[in-house]
C-alpha positions as CSV (number, residue, x, y, z in Angstrom):
1,M,-2.2,-5.5,-3.5
2,Y,0.0,-2.5,-1.9
3,E,-0.5,-0.2,-4.9
4,A,-4.1,-1.0,-4.9
5,G,-4.5,0.2,-1.5
6,W,-4.9,-2.9,0.7
7,G,-3.0,-3.6,4.1
8,V,-0.1,-6.0,3.6
9,K,1.0,-8.4,6.2
10,V,3.6,-10.6,5.9
11,T,4.0,-13.8,8.3
12,S,7.0,-15.9,8.2
13,W,9.6,-17.4,10.6
14,R,12.1,-14.6,11.6
15,T,15.1,-16.6,10.2
16,H,13.6,-17.9,7.0
17,C,12.2,-14.5,5.7
18,K,14.5,-12.9,3.3
19,R,15.6,-9.8,4.5
20,G,14.0,-7.1,1.7
21,L,10.4,-8.6,2.1
22,K,11.0,-8.7,5.9
23,D,12.5,-4.9,5.8
24,W,9.7,-3.7,3.1
25,A,6.8,-5.6,5.0
26,T,8.0,-3.5,8.2
27,Q,8.2,-0.3,6.1
28,Y,5.0,-0.4,4.2
29,G,3.1,-3.2,6.3
30,V,3.0,-5.5,8.8
31,F,5.7,-8.0,9.5
32,I,4.7,-11.2,11.8
33,A,7.3,-13.9,12.8
34,T,5.5,-16.8,13.1
35,D,7.9,-17.7,15.9
36,E,6.1,-15.9,18.4
37,Y,3.2,-18.3,18.1
38,Y,5.2,-21.4,17.9
39,H,3.7,-23.9,20.1
40,Q,0.2,-22.6,18.6
41,V,0.9,-23.5,15.3
42,T,3.4,-26.7,15.8
43,F,2.7,-30.1,17.5
44,L,5.1,-32.8,18.3
45,E,3.2,-36.1,16.6
46,G,2.8,-38.6,19.7
47,G,3.7,-36.0,22.2
48,R,2.4,-32.2,22.7
49,F,-0.5,-30.7,20.9
50,S,-0.7,-27.3,19.6
51,N,-2.1,-24.6,22.0
52,P,-5.2,-22.7,21.2
53,L,-4.4,-19.9,18.7
54,N,-5.3,-16.4,19.7
55,L,-5.0,-13.8,17.5
56,S,-7.0,-11.0,19.4
57,N,-3.5,-8.9,19.9
58,R,-2.1,-9.3,16.3
59,V,-1.1,-6.1,14.8
60,S,-3.2,-4.9,11.8
61,A,-2.0,-4.0,8.8
62,K,-3.6,-0.2,7.6
63,S,-5.1,0.4,4.5
64,R,-4.3,3.0,1.9
65,L,-5.2,5.3,-0.7
66,S,-4.2,3.4,-4.0
67,P,-2.7,5.9,-6.4
68,A,-5.5,6.3,-8.6
69,R,-7.7,7.4,-5.5
70,A,-5.1,9.2,-4.2
71,A,-4.7,11.5,-7.5
72,E,-8.7,11.4,-7.3
73,E,-8.8,13.1,-3.8
74,R,-5.7,15.6,-4.7
75,E,-8.0,16.5,-7.6
76,R,-10.8,17.2,-5.3
77,L,-8.8,19.0,-3.1
78,K,-7.1,21.3,-5.8
79,A,-10.7,22.3,-7.2
80,E,-12.1,23.0,-3.6
81,L,-9.0,25.4,-3.0
82,Q,-9.5,27.0,-6.2
83,M,-13.1,27.8,-5.8
84,Q,-12.2,28.6,-1.8
85,L,-9.8,30.8,-3.7
86,R,-12.1,32.5,-6.4
87,E,-14.6,33.4,-3.6
88,L,-11.5,35.5,-1.3
89,Q,-10.7,37.0,-4.7
90,E,-14.0,38.0,-5.3
91,A,-14.8,38.9,-1.9
92,A,-11.5,41.5,-1.8
93,A,-12.6,42.7,-4.9
94,L,-15.9,43.7,-3.5
95,K,-14.3,45.4,-0.6
96,A,-11.8,47.2,-2.5
97,A,-14.6,48.7,-4.8
98,R,-16.8,49.7,-1.7
99,K,-13.7,51.3,-0.2
100,A,-13.1,53.1,-3.6
101,Q,-16.6,54.1,-3.3
102,S,-16.7,55.0,0.2
103,E,-13.1,57.4,-0.8
104,K,-15.2,59.1,-3.4
105,E,-18.1,60.1,-1.7
106,F,-15.8,61.2,1.2
107,A,-14.0,63.3,-1.2
108,R,-16.9,64.9,-2.4
109,G,-17.9,65.6,1.0
110,R,-20.6,63.8,1.4
111,R,-19.6,62.0,4.6
């Protein structure tokens, strides 16, 4: 899912999640410790009921460009920059030609 560009969330009890997975989720997505929602996701049979679950403040995982889309975007930007470079080179060549023509006319005494 990560390679396809999806935002990734890993939800686990803090002490029961493998360190490698937790570190990966923290670096590339979001790690949500279920411990923070203990009273909302647990109950005691014949005792305490669970509290209402409010996820409005929960961290969201951000999606990203998939490697294929990133490559497409790089190619599009590359083509756009190449076109801009050609336009600038053409404008510079035209300016140089006009300057050369102006210098010729000045040398002939026309200006």
